[in-house]
PLY file of the C-alpha trace (Angstrom):
ply
format ascii 1.0
element vertex 341
property float x
property float y
property float z
element edge 340
property int vertex1
property int vertex2
end_header
137.98 119.00 -31.75
139.92 117.60 -34.70
138.35 115.55 -37.48
140.03 112.29 -36.44
138.36 112.64 -33.04
134.92 112.88 -34.64
132.40 110.17 -33.86
131.65 109.59 -37.54
135.31 109.19 -38.51
136.02 106.81 -35.62
133.01 104.71 -36.55
134.08 104.54 -40.20
137.58 103.43 -39.20
136.26 100.86 -36.73
133.89 99.37 -39.32
136.58 99.08 -41.98
137.25 95.52 -43.16
140.98 95.49 -42.43
142.09 92.98 -45.07
144.89 92.06 -42.67
146.16 88.49 -42.50
148.72 88.98 -39.76
148.13 90.07 -36.19
151.57 91.34 -35.17
154.07 93.45 -37.11
156.39 96.44 -37.04
155.24 98.95 -39.67
156.87 102.18 -40.90
154.61 104.74 -42.59
156.34 107.61 -44.42
154.44 110.80 -45.18
152.61 110.11 -41.93
150.77 113.44 -41.74
149.49 113.28 -45.30
146.10 112.34 -46.74
146.92 108.64 -47.11
149.58 108.10 -44.45
147.59 109.61 -41.60
144.53 107.49 -42.39
146.69 104.34 -42.56
148.01 105.06 -39.07
144.49 105.73 -37.75
143.39 102.37 -39.15
146.35 100.48 -37.67
145.84 102.10 -34.27
142.17 101.17 -34.43
143.15 97.60 -35.28
145.30 97.50 -32.13
142.19 98.29 -30.09
140.57 95.21 -31.60
143.32 92.84 -30.50
145.98 93.28 -33.18
149.53 94.11 -32.15
151.13 96.58 -34.54
154.12 98.67 -33.58
153.75 101.74 -35.78
156.52 104.14 -36.77
155.30 107.45 -38.21
157.86 109.34 -40.30
157.42 112.96 -41.36
159.36 116.22 -41.53
158.36 117.65 -38.15
157.85 115.75 -34.90
155.59 118.49 -33.53
153.20 117.94 -36.43
153.18 114.22 -35.69
152.47 114.81 -31.99
149.67 117.24 -32.79
148.10 114.88 -35.31
148.31 111.58 -33.43
148.93 112.31 -29.75
150.57 109.75 -27.50
150.14 106.00 -27.87
152.33 103.19 -26.56
152.31 101.46 -29.96
153.18 104.61 -31.92
156.68 106.05 -32.40
157.65 109.23 -34.24
160.55 109.64 -36.66
161.42 113.21 -37.66
163.28 113.12 -40.96
163.58 114.54 -44.43
163.05 111.47 -46.57
165.74 112.69 -48.98
168.43 112.29 -46.31
170.05 108.88 -45.70
167.75 106.67 -43.65
169.68 105.32 -40.66
167.87 103.35 -37.96
168.35 100.36 -35.68
164.72 99.32 -36.05
163.86 96.19 -38.03
160.59 96.82 -39.85
158.40 94.05 -41.17
156.63 96.45 -43.53
157.19 99.92 -44.98
154.27 101.83 -46.47
155.94 104.62 -48.44
153.47 107.46 -49.08
155.75 110.49 -48.72
155.33 112.83 -51.70
154.09 116.21 -52.77
150.76 115.44 -54.39
148.90 118.58 -55.43
149.21 120.95 -58.42
150.39 124.07 -56.58
153.23 122.06 -55.01
154.34 120.84 -58.45
154.36 124.43 -59.68
156.16 125.98 -56.68
158.42 123.08 -55.63
159.29 121.04 -58.73
162.80 120.22 -57.47
161.57 118.94 -54.11
158.72 117.05 -55.79
161.23 115.22 -58.00
163.76 114.48 -55.27
161.25 113.22 -52.72
159.93 110.70 -55.21
163.31 109.55 -56.52
165.87 110.03 -53.72
163.36 109.35 -50.95
162.24 106.12 -52.57
165.83 105.06 -53.18
166.59 105.56 -49.48
163.70 103.26 -48.54
164.87 100.67 -51.06
168.44 100.79 -49.71
167.02 99.93 -46.29
165.08 97.00 -47.76
168.16 95.80 -49.60
169.93 95.21 -46.28
166.81 94.15 -44.36
165.56 91.27 -46.43
162.64 90.53 -44.10
161.06 93.90 -44.92
158.27 94.27 -47.50
157.76 97.69 -49.07
154.58 99.12 -50.55
154.89 102.24 -52.70
151.96 104.55 -53.41
152.25 105.72 -57.00
149.67 107.62 -59.05
147.39 107.36 -62.08
149.45 110.18 -63.58
152.27 107.76 -64.51
150.07 106.54 -67.38
150.48 109.82 -69.21
148.45 110.46 -72.35
146.63 107.37 -73.63
144.26 107.10 -76.55
141.63 105.40 -74.42
139.73 106.08 -71.21
140.20 102.89 -69.16
143.73 102.18 -67.93
145.18 98.74 -67.16
148.36 98.26 -65.15
150.17 97.19 -68.34
149.33 100.42 -70.21
151.73 103.32 -70.74
151.49 106.65 -72.53
153.26 109.93 -73.23
154.11 112.63 -70.70
154.88 116.16 -71.87
158.18 116.84 -70.11
158.21 120.38 -71.50
155.71 121.23 -68.76
157.13 121.85 -65.28
154.32 119.80 -63.72
155.87 116.75 -65.37
158.17 116.70 -62.32
155.43 114.73 -60.55
154.50 111.94 -62.98
158.04 111.55 -64.35
159.56 111.21 -60.88
156.83 108.76 -59.91
157.68 106.76 -63.04
161.34 106.80 -62.06
160.46 105.64 -58.55
158.48 102.74 -60.01
161.33 101.59 -62.25
163.75 101.92 -59.31
161.51 99.60 -57.30
161.25 97.08 -60.12
165.03 97.24 -60.58
165.68 96.58 -56.87
163.26 93.65 -57.03
165.01 92.24 -60.11
168.64 92.90 -59.15
168.62 92.59 -55.37
165.50 90.55 -54.62
163.84 93.32 -52.61
160.28 92.43 -51.63
158.14 95.31 -52.91
154.74 96.03 -54.40
153.35 99.15 -56.09
149.86 100.63 -56.03
148.66 103.34 -58.39
146.11 105.59 -56.76
143.23 107.29 -58.53
141.94 110.64 -57.20
141.63 110.12 -53.43
139.45 112.29 -51.20
138.35 112.29 -47.58
138.54 114.16 -44.28
142.31 113.59 -43.96
142.98 116.05 -46.81
145.05 119.03 -45.75
143.45 122.47 -45.86
146.03 123.71 -48.38
145.47 120.78 -50.77
145.06 122.43 -54.19
143.49 119.51 -56.05
140.10 120.41 -57.52
138.04 118.00 -55.40
139.82 119.12 -52.23
139.00 122.74 -53.00
135.36 121.83 -53.64
135.09 120.09 -50.26
136.89 122.86 -48.38
134.56 125.46 -49.93
131.53 123.39 -48.96
132.43 123.18 -45.27
133.12 126.93 -45.24
129.66 127.57 -46.75
131.22 129.05 -49.86
130.22 128.53 -53.48
131.97 125.73 -55.34
134.52 127.21 -57.75
135.24 125.48 -61.06
138.31 126.66 -62.97
137.57 124.65 -66.12
134.54 123.07 -67.76
135.29 119.97 -65.69
134.40 117.61 -68.52
137.13 115.02 -67.89
135.93 111.79 -66.27
138.01 110.29 -63.49
138.09 107.46 -60.99
137.70 108.57 -57.38
138.07 106.66 -54.13
137.20 107.55 -50.55
140.36 107.52 -48.43
139.10 104.80 -46.09
138.46 102.51 -49.05
141.89 103.43 -50.44
143.55 102.43 -47.16
141.79 99.06 -47.11
143.03 98.54 -50.69
146.59 99.47 -49.71
146.53 96.98 -46.85
145.18 94.30 -49.16
148.02 94.89 -51.62
150.57 95.07 -48.79
149.61 91.73 -47.28
148.33 89.81 -50.30
149.84 91.42 -53.40
152.50 89.58 -55.39
156.12 90.70 -55.15
157.05 93.12 -57.91
153.47 93.62 -59.10
151.49 96.83 -59.66
147.84 97.28 -58.64
145.43 100.04 -59.59
143.37 101.39 -56.69
140.05 102.81 -57.84
136.35 102.42 -57.14
134.07 101.45 -60.03
131.19 103.02 -58.06
132.97 106.39 -58.10
133.54 107.28 -61.74
132.33 110.83 -62.48
133.39 113.98 -64.29
134.92 116.84 -62.33
131.78 118.86 -63.03
129.53 116.04 -61.76
131.59 115.87 -58.56
131.30 119.63 -58.11
127.54 119.35 -58.67
127.24 116.58 -56.07
129.17 118.59 -53.49
127.22 121.76 -54.23
123.90 119.90 -53.84
124.94 118.35 -50.53
126.22 121.70 -49.24
123.37 123.75 -50.65
125.74 126.07 -52.53
126.13 127.27 -56.11
128.77 126.48 -58.71
130.68 129.47 -60.03
133.44 129.72 -62.63
136.80 131.46 -62.29
139.93 131.53 -64.43
142.94 129.79 -62.85
145.83 132.01 -61.81
149.34 131.65 -63.24
150.57 129.25 -60.55
147.48 127.05 -60.89
147.88 126.94 -64.67
151.45 125.67 -64.27
150.26 122.86 -62.01
147.13 121.82 -63.89
147.16 118.71 -66.05
145.76 118.71 -69.59
142.12 117.54 -69.72
141.70 113.84 -70.43
139.56 111.00 -69.13
141.24 108.60 -66.71
139.42 105.53 -65.42
141.58 103.00 -63.60
140.67 99.34 -64.00
140.80 97.76 -60.52
140.05 94.15 -61.47
143.56 92.98 -60.61
143.19 94.26 -57.04
139.65 92.92 -56.75
140.96 89.46 -57.65
142.89 89.57 -54.35
139.53 89.94 -52.59
139.20 93.72 -52.22
135.93 95.58 -52.67
135.14 99.22 -52.01
132.51 100.01 -49.37
131.52 103.53 -50.46
130.11 104.88 -53.70
130.89 108.49 -54.62
127.71 109.87 -53.03
128.16 108.21 -49.64
131.92 108.86 -49.55
131.43 112.58 -50.19
128.47 112.71 -47.82
130.50 111.13 -45.01
133.48 113.40 -45.69
131.32 116.51 -45.38
129.64 115.15 -42.28
132.97 114.54 -40.55
134.40 117.91 -41.50
131.25 119.78 -40.48
131.18 117.91 -37.18
134.52 119.41 -36.16
134.16 122.91 -37.60
0 1
1 2
2 3
3 4
4 5
5 6
6 7
7 8
8 9
9 10
10 11
11 12
12 13
13 14
14 15
15 16
16 17
17 18
18 19
19 20
20 21
21 22
22 23
23 24
24 25
25 26
26 27
27 28
28 29
29 30
30 31
31 32
32 33
33 34
34 35
35 36
36 37
37 38
38 39
39 40
40 41
41 42
42 43
43 44
44 45
45 46
46 47
47 48
48 49
49 50
50 51
51 52
52 53
53 54
54 55
55 56
56 57
57 58
58 59
59 60
60 61
61 62
62 63
63 64
64 65
65 66
66 67
67 68
68 69
69 70
70 71
71 72
72 73
73 74
74 75
75 76
76 77
77 78
78 79
79 80
80 81
81 82
82 83
83 84
84 85
85 86
86 87
87 88
88 89
89 90
90 91
91 92
92 93
93 94
94 95
95 96
96 97
97 98
98 99
99 100
100 101
101 102
102 103
103 104
104 105
105 106
106 107
107 108
108 109
109 110
110 111
111 112
112 113
113 114
114 115
115 116
116 117
117 118
118 119
119 120
120 121
121 122
122 123
123 124
124 125
125 126
126 127
127 128
128 129
129 130
130 131
131 132
132 133
133 134
134 135
135 136
136 137
137 138
138 139
139 140
140 141
141 142
142 143
143 144
144 145
145 146
146 147
147 148
148 149
149 150
150 151
151 152
152 153
153 154
154 155
155 156
156 157
157 158
158 159
159 160
160 161
161 162
162 163
163 164
164 165
165 166
166 167
167 168
168 169
169 170
170 171
171 172
172 173
173 174
174 175
175 176
176 177
177 178
178 179
179 180
180 181
181 182
182 183
183 184
184 185
185 186
186 187
187 188
188 189
189 190
190 191
191 192
192 193
193 194
194 195
195 196
196 197
197 198
198 199
199 200
200 201
201 202
202 203
203 204
204 205
205 206
206 207
207 208
208 209
209 210
210 211
211 212
212 213
213 214
214 215
215 216
216 217
217 218
218 219
219 220
220 221
221 222
222 223
223 224
224 225
225 226
226 227
227 228
228 229
229 230
230 231
231 232
232 233
233 234
234 235
235 236
236 237
237 238
238 239
239 240
240 241
241 242
242 243
243 244
244 245
245 246
246 247
247 248
248 249
249 250
250 251
251 252
252 253
253 254
254 255
255 256
256 257
257 258
258 259
259 260
260 261
261 262
262 263
263 264
264 265
265 266
266 267
267 268
268 269
269 270
270 271
271 272
272 273
273 274
274 275
275 276
276 277
277 278
278 279
279 280
280 281
281 282
282 283
283 284
284 285
285 286
286 287
287 288
288 289
289 290
290 291
291 292
292 293
293 294
294 295
295 296
296 297
297 298
298 299
299 300
300 301
301 302
302 303
303 304
304 305
305 306
306 307
307 308
308 309
309 310
310 311
311 312
312 313
313 314
314 315
315 316
316 317
317 318
318 319
319 320
320 321
321 322
322 323
323 324
324 325
325 326
326 327
327 328
328 329
329 330
330 331
331 332
332 333
333 334
334 335
335 336
336 337
337 338
338 339
339 340
């Protein structure tokens, strides 16, 4: 049984406050098999069972992966495509939720070219579609990493800092920055209807097994009954958000956010250090914390230690509130993953 068939996951999706103010739409989700995209599709399909009418188009590299992940559904259609290739379709979408991106340190280290091109060329292809389909609204999932180095811990949407482009991992935040300015330029020059969200560190059962982010490794170790491995002191404090809360925030910004605006997505009940998160997971799993030195590839992908707390007041003013604190989000994630392993 797969995690998205688990009773706990289905219940969490069904109980989600959808933040949806329309009942019928055609929606394209790129990066459909990823952490965020797959959960968005699960939520939309669940909404259809409650009387909504969403025609969902799931775009990813391989159709077989899409079929394996989602199965068959009359409201769900698969699009097999490399997002960097020209996007040609006869479908008129009401909304595009653009999540396609490499998003973990090992990928930045091993695939810096692809990381850059997906974020820049892929986003430009989506914007070209929106330029000629003026009824379409696009939401882009950006990252807290675009803020770069700031001399403070709490980040507002208006803040900006330095990024060390001498490091190869800069391919990720710099290309995300470029994607954001492309979007703002299309809004300004061509009137494209788009909104941007900046995600904090997102976790949940939809993470892929090869996700190399620290919190993903902690959770994968826990469900395999292994010790939790820290590869630094873990002193930096970050904002975290359970994926189901993140999806409700994305839908809020999609349907209620202002054109051209940027919204931080974070949970003020989930602000902890990396070490504190490791300690929480180790306590819930009944395992120890051990320390190891990162290997050469991991070192290339790691970011420099700094605190990063996203201020989510702007999003909360639209009416969004998170449902899970860090304890209950991690607890539910482990429960779902253990249920299917």
